[in-house]
C-alpha positions in Angstrom: 61.3 129.7 92.6 64.0 130.0 95.1 67.5 128.4 94.9 66.4 126.3 98.1 63.2 125.1 96.3 65.2 124.0 93.4 67.8 122.1 95.3 64.9 120.3 97.2 63.4 119.3 94.0 66.5 118.2 92.2 67.1 115.9 95.5 63.8 114.5 95.5 64.0 113.5 91.8 67.4 111.9 92.4 66.0 109.8 95.1 63.0 108.7 93.0 65.3 108.0 89.9 67.8 106.0 92.1 64.8 103.9 93.9 63.3 103.1 90.5 66.9 101.9 89.2 67.5 99.7 92.4 64.0 98.4 92.2 64.4 97.4 88.6 67.7 95.8 89.2 66.4 93.8 91.9 63.1 92.6 90.3 64.8 91.9 86.6 65.5 88.1 86.5 68.5 87.0 84.2 69.3 83.4 83.5 73.0 82.9 84.5 74.5 79.8 82.9 75.1 76.9 84.8 79.0 76.7 84.0 80.0 80.0 85.4 81.5 78.3 88.6 84.0 76.3 86.3 87.4 77.5 85.9 88.8 78.4 82.7 91.0 75.2 82.5 87.8 73.2 83.1 85.9 74.9 80.2 88.5 75.3 77.8 90.7 72.0 78.3 92.1 72.2 74.7 93.5 75.9 75.4 95.7 74.5 78.1 98.4 71.8 77.4 98.3 69.0 79.9 101.8 69.7 81.0 101.5 73.4 81.3 98.8 72.9 84.0 100.3 70.0 85.8 103.7 71.0 86.6 105.6 74.5 86.3 108.5 74.8 84.0 112.2 75.4 85.9 113.4 78.8 85.1 116.7 77.0 83.3 114.4 75.6 80.7 112.9 78.9 79.4 115.5 81.4 80.3 118.1 82.7 77.8 120.9 80.5 78.2 123.7 83.1 78.4 121.7 84.8 81.2 121.2 81.6 83.3 124.8 80.7 82.6 125.8 84.0 84.2 123.4 83.3 87.0 124.5 79.8 87.7 128.1 81.0 87.9 127.2 83.9 90.4 125.3 80.9 92.5 128.3 78.9 92.5 130.6 81.7 93.3 128.3 82.1 96.4 128.6 78.5 97.3 132.3 78.6 96.8 132.5 81.9 99.1 130.6 80.3 101.8 132.8 77.0 101.7 135.9 79.0 101.7 134.8 81.4 104.8 133.8 78.1 106.7 137.0 76.6 106.0 139.0 79.6 107.2 137.0 79.8 110.3 137.4 76.1 111.1 141.0 76.3 110.7 141.2 79.3 113.1 139.1 77.8 116.0 139.1 74.0 116.2 135.9 74.0 118.1 134.0 75.3 114.9 131.6 72.8 113.2 133.0 71.1 109.8 133.5 73.3 106.9 130.3 74.5 104.8 129.8 71.4 102.6 128.1 72.5 99.3 126.9 69.2 98.3 124.5 69.0 101.3 122.8 72.2 100.2 120.1 72.0 97.6 120.4 75.1 95.4 116.9 76.7 93.9 116.9 79.4 91.5 115.1 82.6 92.5 112.1 82.1 90.1 111.7 78.4 91.0 111.4 78.9 94.9 107.7 79.1 94.8 107.2 76.0 92.8 109.9 73.7 94.1 109.9 74.7 97.9 107.0 77.1 99.0 104.3 75.2 97.5 105.2 72.1 99.4 104.8 74.0 102.8 101.7 74.2 104.8 99.9 77.7 104.3 101.1 79.0 107.8 104.5 78.1 107.2 104.7 79.2 103.5 103.4 82.6 104.8 106.0 82.7 107.5 108.8 81.8 104.9 107.6 84.3 102.4 107.6 87.2 105.1 111.1 86.3 106.2 112.4 85.8 102.6 111.1 89.3 101.5 113.0 91.0 104.3 116.0 89.0 103.2 115.8 90.2 99.7 115.1 93.9 100.8 119.0 94.0 100.5 119.0 94.0 97.0 120.7 96.8 95.0 120.5 97.9 91.5 122.8 96.0 89.5 123.0 92.8 91.8 122.4 89.4 90.3 119.4 87.6 91.0 119.1 85.6 94.2 119.2 81.7 94.6 118.0 79.9 97.9 120.3 77.0 99.4 118.4 74.6 101.5 119.3 72.0 104.2 117.1 70.6 106.7 115.8 73.4 108.8 118.4 75.9 107.6 118.3 78.2 104.4 120.4 80.7 102.9 119.4 83.4 100.5 122.6 84.1 98.2 123.4 86.7 95.4 126.2 88.2 93.8 126.5 92.1 94.2 127.3 94.4 91.3 130.7 94.8 92.6 131.4 90.9 93.0 130.8 90.7 96.8 128.4 87.9 97.9 125.6 88.7 99.9 124.1 85.9 102.1 121.1 86.1 104.5 120.7 83.0 107.0 117.3 81.7 107.7 116.3 79.3 110.2 113.0 76.9 110.7 111.9 76.2 114.2 108.7 75.8 116.1 106.8 78.5 117.9 105.2 78.4 121.5 102.2 76.9 119.8 104.0 74.1 117.9 103.6 76.0 114.6 106.5 75.9 112.1 107.9 79.5 111.5 111.1 80.8 109.8 113.1 83.6 111.1 116.0 85.6 109.8 119.3 85.2 111.8 121.3 87.9 110.0 122.8 88.7 106.9 126.5 89.0 105.7 128.6 90.4 102.9 131.6 88.1 101.9 134.1 90.1 99.9 135.1 89.0 96.6 138.0 86.9 96.0 138.7 88.5 92.6 
C-alpha cells in the first residue's frame, strides 16, 4: 500500500467514526431534571442567609478596622484638600463660586460604589459611568491608597491619596447626549499637593 492510500483510508475511518459519535449523541435521549433552570439560591435556600442575598454588606463592616481607619483618614484628607483649594480660589477671585462644602457631598468607599450607586442607575447610565470611572482610576500607582467617590447631584469626584501624601482628584459630570440618554464624562484630573 502506498502512503497516499493509507492516508485516504485513515481519513475515511475518521469521518465514519465521527459521524457515528454525532449520530449517537443526537439520538440518545437523556432525561434532564426540571429544576435545572432554577438558581442556586432558589434550590438551596437554607445555604444562603436571607440578609446576605437581600443587601450587600458595606466595606466598613467587613474590612480590618485599622485599614478602614487609614482609608477613611485619607478620604477625609482629600475632602479637606478640596475645601482648602476651593476656599483659596474663592478668596483670589470674587467671581468664583462658594467654597467646596464637604457636607454637601456623599462619600462612598471604593468597594461600595457598585452597590450604593451604580446599581441604582439604568443599564446604559451605569455602563457610561463605569467606562468613565475606569478611565479615572487608571491614574492609580503602586503605593496609592484606595479611592472613594464623592457624589453631589450631577457631579462626582474620584479621590485618593498618593503614596507621597498628595491627593488625586478626577472630576466627573453627568449630562444628556443628543438622544436624551444620561451619560457621564471625565472633565479632567488634578493633583493637590500635600499640606504636610
